[in-house]
C-alpha positions as CSV (number, residue, x, y, z in Angstrom):
1,M,-33.4,4.8,27.5
2,Q,-32.5,3.7,23.9
3,R,-34.4,6.6,22.9
4,R,-31.9,9.0,24.6
5,D,-29.1,7.0,23.2
6,F,-30.3,7.5,19.8
7,A,-30.7,11.0,19.9
8,R,-27.3,11.6,21.9
9,A,-25.4,9.6,18.5
10,A,-27.6,11.6,16.4
11,V,-26.2,14.7,18.0
12,L,-22.9,13.3,18.0
13,L,-22.3,11.9,14.6
14,P,-21.9,15.2,12.7
15,F,-19.4,16.4,15.3
16,A,-17.4,13.0,14.4
17,S,-18.2,13.3,10.8
18,S,-16.8,17.1,11.2
19,L,-13.6,16.1,12.7
20,R,-12.5,13.1,10.6
21,A,-13.2,16.0,7.7
22,Q,-10.9,18.2,9.3
23,T,-7.8,15.6,9.8
24,P,-5.7,16.2,6.8
25,A,-4.5,13.2,4.8
26,W,-0.9,12.7,4.9
27,P,1.3,14.0,3.1
28,Q,1.0,17.1,3.4
29,R,4.4,18.5,3.3
30,P,7.9,17.2,1.1
31,V,8.9,13.7,2.8
32,R,12.6,13.5,3.8
33,F,14.9,10.3,3.3
34,I,18.1,10.5,5.1
35,L,20.9,8.6,3.8
36,S,24.1,7.8,5.3
37,Q,26.0,7.8,2.1
38,P,27.2,10.5,-0.4
39,A,25.7,11.7,-3.3
40,G,26.3,9.8,-6.1
41,A,27.0,6.6,-4.4
42,G,24.7,3.4,-5.4
43,P,22.3,3.6,-2.4
44,D,22.3,7.9,-3.3
45,I,20.8,6.6,-6.9
46,L,18.4,4.0,-5.9
47,A,17.1,6.3,-2.6
48,R,16.5,8.9,-5.5
49,Y,15.0,7.1,-7.9
50,V,12.6,5.3,-5.8
51,G,12.0,8.8,-3.8
52,D,10.9,10.3,-6.8
53,Q,8.5,7.2,-8.1
54,L,6.8,7.6,-4.6
55,G,6.3,11.4,-5.0
56,R,4.1,10.8,-8.0
57,L,1.7,8.7,-5.9
58,W,1.7,11.7,-3.0
59,N,2.3,14.6,-4.7
60,Q,4.8,15.7,-2.8
61,G,8.5,15.8,-3.3
62,V,10.7,13.3,-1.5
63,V,14.1,15.0,-0.4
64,V,17.0,13.0,-0.2
65,E,19.2,14.2,2.8
66,N,22.9,12.8,2.7
67,K,24.9,12.6,5.8
68,P,27.8,10.0,4.8
69,G,30.8,9.8,7.2
70,G,31.6,6.9,10.0
71,Q,31.3,4.1,8.1
72,N,27.1,5.0,8.2
73,V,27.0,5.9,11.8
74,I,26.6,9.7,11.1
75,G,23.3,9.0,8.9
76,A,21.9,6.8,11.0
77,Q,22.3,8.8,14.2
78,A,20.7,11.8,12.7
79,A,17.8,9.6,11.5
80,A,17.3,8.1,14.7
81,R,17.0,11.1,16.3
82,A,14.8,12.8,13.7
83,P,11.1,13.6,14.5
84,A,8.8,10.7,14.7
85,D,6.4,12.7,12.9
86,G,5.8,10.4,9.4
87,Y,7.9,13.0,7.6
88,T,11.2,11.5,7.7
89,F,12.5,8.1,7.0
90,Y,16.0,6.3,6.8
91,Y,16.9,4.8,3.6
92,A,19.3,1.9,5.0
93,T,21.6,-0.5,3.9
94,T,22.6,-3.7,5.5
95,A,25.8,-2.5,7.1
96,A,24.2,0.4,9.4
97,M,21.3,-1.5,10.1
98,V,23.0,-5.0,10.9
99,T,26.8,-5.6,10.5
100,N,27.8,-2.0,12.7
101,A,26.4,-3.3,15.4
102,Y,28.8,-6.8,15.4
103,T,31.8,-4.8,14.2
104,F,31.7,-1.7,16.5
105,K,32.1,-1.8,20.4
106,S,29.5,0.8,20.9
107,L,27.2,3.2,18.4
108,P,25.3,6.4,19.1
109,Y,22.3,4.2,18.2
110,D,20.4,1.0,18.5
111,P,19.6,-0.6,15.1
112,A,16.9,-2.5,16.8
113,K,15.1,-0.4,19.0
114,D,15.8,3.5,17.9
115,F,13.8,2.4,14.2
116,V,11.0,0.4,12.8
117,P,11.3,-1.4,9.9
118,V,8.9,-0.4,7.0
119,R,10.2,-1.9,4.0
120,L,12.8,-3.7,2.1
121,V,13.2,-2.2,-1.2
122,G,15.7,-4.6,-3.0
123,R,19.1,-6.8,-2.8
124,S,22.3,-6.0,-3.8
125,P,24.1,-9.1,-4.9
126,F,28.2,-9.2,-5.0
127,V,30.3,-10.2,-7.8
128,I,33.9,-11.9,-7.9
129,A,35.4,-10.5,-11.1
130,A,38.8,-10.8,-12.8
131,A,40.4,-8.9,-15.9
132,S,39.3,-10.7,-19.1
133,N,42.3,-12.4,-19.9
134,F,42.7,-14.3,-16.4
135,P,43.2,-17.3,-16.9
136,A,40.2,-19.1,-14.9
137,K,36.9,-19.2,-16.5
138,D,34.7,-19.0,-12.8
139,L,35.2,-19.2,-9.4
140,A,35.7,-23.1,-9.3
141,E,38.9,-22.7,-11.6
142,A,40.5,-19.7,-9.7
143,I,40.4,-21.7,-6.3
144,A,42.0,-24.6,-7.7
145,M,44.8,-22.0,-9.2
146,A,45.3,-20.6,-5.6
147,K,45.3,-24.2,-4.2
148,A,48.0,-25.1,-6.7
149,K,49.8,-22.0,-6.4
150,P,49.1,-20.6,-2.6
151,G,49.7,-17.1,-1.8
152,T,49.6,-16.3,-5.8
153,V,46.1,-15.6,-6.2
154,S,45.1,-11.7,-4.8
155,M,41.9,-10.3,-4.3
156,G,40.5,-7.0,-4.0
157,T,37.9,-5.9,-1.1
158,E,36.7,-2.7,0.5
159,G,38.1,-4.0,3.6
160,P,38.4,-6.5,6.0
161,K,34.9,-5.5,7.9
162,T,32.8,-4.7,4.7
163,F,30.7,-6.9,2.6
164,S,33.0,-7.4,0.0
165,G,35.7,-8.4,2.7
166,M,33.5,-10.7,4.6
167,L,32.4,-12.3,1.7
168,A,35.8,-12.8,0.2
169,G,37.0,-14.1,3.8
170,S,33.6,-16.4,3.5
171,V,34.8,-17.5,0.3
172,A,38.3,-18.5,1.2
173,G,37.1,-20.1,4.5
174,M,34.6,-22.5,2.5
175,A,37.1,-23.3,-0.2
176,G,40.0,-23.8,2.1
177,V,42.4,-21.5,0.2
178,Q,44.2,-18.3,1.2
179,F,43.8,-15.2,-0.9
180,N,45.9,-12.6,-0.8
181,L,43.2,-10.0,0.3
182,V,44.0,-6.1,-0.4
183,P,41.8,-3.5,1.0
184,Y,40.7,-0.4,-0.9
185,T,39.1,3.1,0.8
186,K,37.4,3.4,-3.3
187,A,36.3,0.9,-5.1
188,P,37.3,2.2,-8.8
189,E,40.8,2.0,-7.5
190,A,40.2,-1.4,-7.0
191,I,38.7,-2.0,-10.5
192,Q,41.6,-0.5,-12.0
193,D,44.5,-2.7,-10.8
194,V,42.4,-5.8,-11.2
195,I,42.1,-4.2,-15.1
196,G,45.7,-3.5,-14.9
197,G,46.8,-7.0,-13.7
198,R,48.3,-5.9,-10.5
199,V,45.4,-7.7,-8.6
200,Q,44.0,-11.1,-9.9
201,L,40.3,-11.0,-8.7
202,V,37.9,-8.0,-7.4
203,C,34.7,-8.6,-5.0
204,L,32.4,-5.8,-5.4
205,P,28.9,-5.2,-5.8
206,D,27.2,-5.6,-8.8
207,A,26.4,-2.1,-9.2
208,A,30.3,-1.0,-9.1
209,L,31.5,-3.5,-12.0
210,S,28.5,-3.2,-14.3
211,A,29.9,-1.5,-16.7
212,F,33.4,-2.8,-16.4
213,L,31.5,-6.4,-17.0
214,K,29.6,-5.2,-20.0
215,S,32.5,-3.3,-22.1
216,G,34.5,-6.6,-21.5
217,Q,37.5,-5.4,-19.4
218,L,36.3,-7.3,-16.8
219,K,34.5,-10.9,-16.7
220,A,32.3,-12.3,-13.9
221,L,33.6,-15.7,-11.9
222,A,30.8,-15.8,-9.8
223,V,27.7,-14.1,-8.6
224,S,27.1,-14.2,-4.7
225,T,22.9,-15.1,-4.7
226,A,21.7,-18.3,-4.7
227,Q,20.2,-18.7,-8.1
228,R,22.1,-17.5,-11.4
229,Q,20.8,-13.9,-12.4
230,P,18.6,-13.0,-15.6
231,D,21.0,-10.5,-16.6
232,M,24.4,-12.7,-16.2
233,P,23.2,-16.2,-17.1
234,N,26.2,-17.5,-17.9
235,V,28.1,-16.6,-14.4
236,P,28.0,-19.3,-11.8
237,A,25.6,-18.7,-8.9
238,L,28.0,-19.2,-5.6
239,A,25.4,-21.9,-4.4
240,E,26.9,-23.9,-7.3
241,T,30.1,-24.2,-5.8
242,F,29.3,-23.9,-1.9
243,P,25.5,-25.6,-1.8
244,G,23.1,-23.2,0.6
245,F,25.3,-19.9,0.4
246,E,23.5,-16.7,-0.4
247,Y,25.3,-13.5,0.3
248,T,23.5,-10.2,-0.7
249,G,23.7,-6.9,0.7
250,W,20.1,-4.7,0.8
251,N,18.4,-1.4,1.0
252,G,15.3,-0.6,2.7
253,V,13.2,2.1,4.4
254,F,13.3,2.3,8.0
255,A,11.3,5.2,10.1
256,P,12.2,6.5,14.0
257,A,10.8,4.9,16.4
258,G,7.3,6.3,17.2
259,T,6.4,7.0,14.1
260,P,2.4,6.6,13.5
261,A,1.8,2.8,12.7
262,D,-0.7,4.0,9.9
263,V,1.7,6.2,8.2
264,V,4.5,3.2,8.1
265,A,1.4,0.7,6.6
266,R,0.9,3.7,4.1
267,V,4.3,3.9,3.1
268,N,5.1,0.2,2.9
269,R,2.1,-0.4,0.8
270,D,2.8,2.4,-1.4
271,L,6.6,1.2,-1.9
272,E,4.4,-2.1,-3.3
273,T,2.9,-0.4,-5.9
274,V,5.8,1.2,-7.2
275,L,8.1,-1.8,-7.0
276,R,5.6,-4.0,-8.8
277,Q,5.9,-2.0,-11.8
278,P,7.8,-3.5,-14.2
279,E,9.2,-0.6,-15.6
280,V,10.8,0.4,-12.2
281,A,11.9,-3.6,-11.3
282,Q,13.8,-3.1,-14.6
283,R,15.5,0.3,-13.7
284,L,16.3,-1.2,-10.2
285,S,18.2,-4.0,-11.5
286,Q,19.8,-1.8,-14.1
287,L,21.4,0.0,-10.7
288,G,22.2,-3.4,-9.2
289,S,19.3,-4.1,-6.9
290,L,16.9,-6.9,-7.3
291,A,13.4,-5.4,-6.3
292,E,11.4,-7.2,-3.6
293,Q,7.9,-7.0,-5.0
294,K,6.2,-8.0,-1.8
295,M,7.2,-7.6,2.1
296,S,4.8,-6.6,4.9
297,V,5.7,-4.6,7.3
298,A,5.7,-7.8,9.5
299,E,7.5,-9.9,7.2
300,F,9.9,-7.2,6.9
301,D,10.5,-6.8,11.0
302,A,11.1,-10.9,11.0
303,F,13.4,-10.8,8.3
304,M,15.6,-8.4,10.0
305,R,15.7,-10.7,12.7
306,S,16.7,-13.2,10.9
307,E,19.6,-11.2,9.1
308,R,21.1,-10.0,12.9
309,E,21.2,-13.9,13.7
310,R,22.4,-14.8,10.1
311,W,25.4,-11.8,10.3
312,R,26.3,-12.4,13.9
313,E,27.4,-16.1,12.7
314,V,29.3,-14.7,9.8
315,I,31.3,-12.4,11.9
316,K,31.7,-14.8,14.5
317,T,33.1,-17.4,12.0
318,L,35.4,-15.1,10.3
319,G,36.9,-14.1,13.6
320,I,36.0,-10.1,13.3
321,T,36.3,-8.5,16.6
322,A,34.7,-5.3,17.2
323,E,36.7,-1.8,17.5
């Protein structure tokens, strides 16, 4: 009986080896990143840079397909409905995958069910800044000014339901002050109004403000991370004023639900290889994103669950209603 089993195995082994040899290695064609921001926006620049680094590893191109509009809904819906064949991924931000679920009454996609987390790429700090001649040297002094003269300090944001708007609202609530929050549809307009003295403060991602901070037209009063950042060592972290507080956006890669697990694991590993390169981390930092150098698929899945809980509480505290 054993001899027959060994004989059968001896016959089948070459056949199995032949099948394995015929299975094509992934990827065999270009990979697509769907993005829900326009070309030239911060996430677009990040996605194209990261995609280029991955393409070098894969010897295949990574094509970024921009589908902006609808506060990320158009791009997210397109990614959710894409074939789960391992050749389409969603390069997403926090808004599309977390906060939209709480600010929209209904979505044509389910961030938790329609996607598989692949890997976090980087975290994007926000900065509260003022014109260079603004009398306060940091956020604590700006808060003191707002308390001394209620209603006199205004802060430009991208709107009450955006990250900058929610950060500004959170800071005002924790400080017990009332900033005049001024919504803008375009970040450059908010920046120019601050430089021109029409608005006192602005709250935007680091990437949007970095050129103006370097030129001296603006000065940073606080950064939204838990610790001071290496490229802004003299700028206090918000946690120094509000212990335990941290507020960052992030960008990461997701796959349509049903994407083969081995492809998801491969992309996770290759992203880690890319992000651990010092020159890549340095370039991402210049683009306003702090590279996440270690994170497994399981860790990213746990991170996503914690983010949904965290933002649910933030939005509840701010009294934002879904529309």
